[in-house]
N, C-alpha and C positions, 0 to 999 in steps of 0.2 A: 702457441705456436704451432703456425701456420704449414699449409701439409706440405708445400714446396719445399719452407725453410728445412723443415723435419728431413725428408728423403731427400736433399740434397748435405745435410749438414750429417743422413746416413752415406751418405756415398760417397765423400769426403771421409769416412772413418772405415770404412770394407777396407779387407785385407786384401794382398798386395796378389794373390791369386784369381781373386775374380776377376783382374785384369786377362788373364792369360786367354779368358774361354772368347775370345775377339778375335778375327778372322777378317783380314783384307783380299781384296781380288783377285792376287797372284797364291794365294794359296786354296781356295774354291776352283780356281781355271783347271787344278793338278789333279783335285777329287773326280772321281766321276759318279754317276748316279745311272740307279739300274734304272727303267722304261719300262715300263710293257703296253701298249698301244692295243687297245683292243674293240673287236665291231664285234653285234653279236654272233655272227656265224663266220668271225673268224680271227685271231690271233695276228698279229702284224711284227708286233712285239714283244716276245715273253723275257723278263726280266733281265734286258740286254745291256752289259754299261755303256753307259756313253755320256758326251764330255757334258752338253748341253742340249736341250729341247725351247726350242721358241714357238708359241702359242700365239692363237687370233683370240684370246679371253676377251669376253664381253664389257670388260671394263676398259681395254686396251692391250695393243700388244704386248706379252711380256715372255723374257728369256728365264729360264732353269736352270740353276746350274746346284752343284752340288752343297749342301747344309743349306738347300734354300730353305727358309720358314715354313708348315706345315699350313696347306689352304685346301681348300677349295673351288677353284673356279669355273664358270660359265665358260663355255666355250662358241662363240658366233662364227658361223660358214669363214673360212678363210683355209689359208697354207699352216701346219703342224713343220714347220724343221727341226729335223733331226739332225743333230752332229755330232757324228759318231768317231771321230777324227781328228789331227790334228783342221785339214782342207777338207776331208770328203763331210757333204753332208745328205740325206734323202729329205724331199717335200713331199709332204699329205695335203691334199684339196679335203678341208674335211668340211662336213655338214651343218652340225653343232653337236657336244656332247659337254665332256665335265673333264678338266684336270685335277686329280688330287695328289696330292702332296703329302707324305708321310712320312713320318720321324726315320730315320735308318737310311738314307738318300734313295726316298724309293719315290717312282714318280705313275700314278697309272691314268691312262686317258682314254676315257672312254667315249667310243665314237657312234652315228648312226651309222654315217656310211664315210669312205675314203676312198683317196684313188692316188696314185701315182701326180704328182702336176703334170708331166712331162708325157700323158695318157689324153690332156685334153688337145682340140684345136681350138687356136683362137675364133676361126672364122665361123665354127659350128659354134661356139660359145657365143658370142654377136648376130648369129640368125638367132637363136633363141631366145636371146633378149629381149630383139625386138618382137619376136613373137609374142613372152609374154605380157612382154608390159602393153602390146593392141589391147590384146585379153580384159589385162586390170582395166583399159580408158576406157571399154568396147560399153555394150548394153544388153552383156550377163546378167546372169545372180548374183547377189553378193556376194557369196560361196566364193562361185567360179572368181570374179575380181579378189578377192582375198586370198586365194591361193594361189593365182597370177602374180598376185603382187611379191607374195613369198617367194614362189621358182623366181619373179625379175632380182628378188635380193638375192638370196645364191647364184645367180647367173651375175649382177656386179659385181660382187666379192671374188668372182673364179676369173674376170674380165681381169681384175686390178690385180690378182696372183698372177697371170700373167702377164702382162703389163711391166711385173716388177721380178721376172726370172730371171 
């Protein structure tokens, strides 16, 4: 018997009690997740109950609700949005880090730098981006060019985040 037929045969014979473990979107939205958002020098959230957290993962943007599958996600420069209640949310721009979803509705986000999105000036970001691009395309050392390219990538992500505020 092929493995696929064996699995589907076993699934048909499984007791009905296994079907109770399924959850729908409405059930997940009513639960809360315990968030810890920490930097090396500061804790922004410490086991705070929130409804949802949206992160800029390296594999794409994702939302994390209660009962999310345990995982580890690398974060790229971008926005971490914390939805604390119905429509109240806070947005933080992070330079990168990791989001760890633990069993039992726990989420830990470790980042190197984070700042509230409203603390940034679109004009200052635009000027700094132009300067970083100039250095990256200039005649400096390869190390200076690479650092400027990383800086430009962060400013581009920040500019995008400010545009979608």
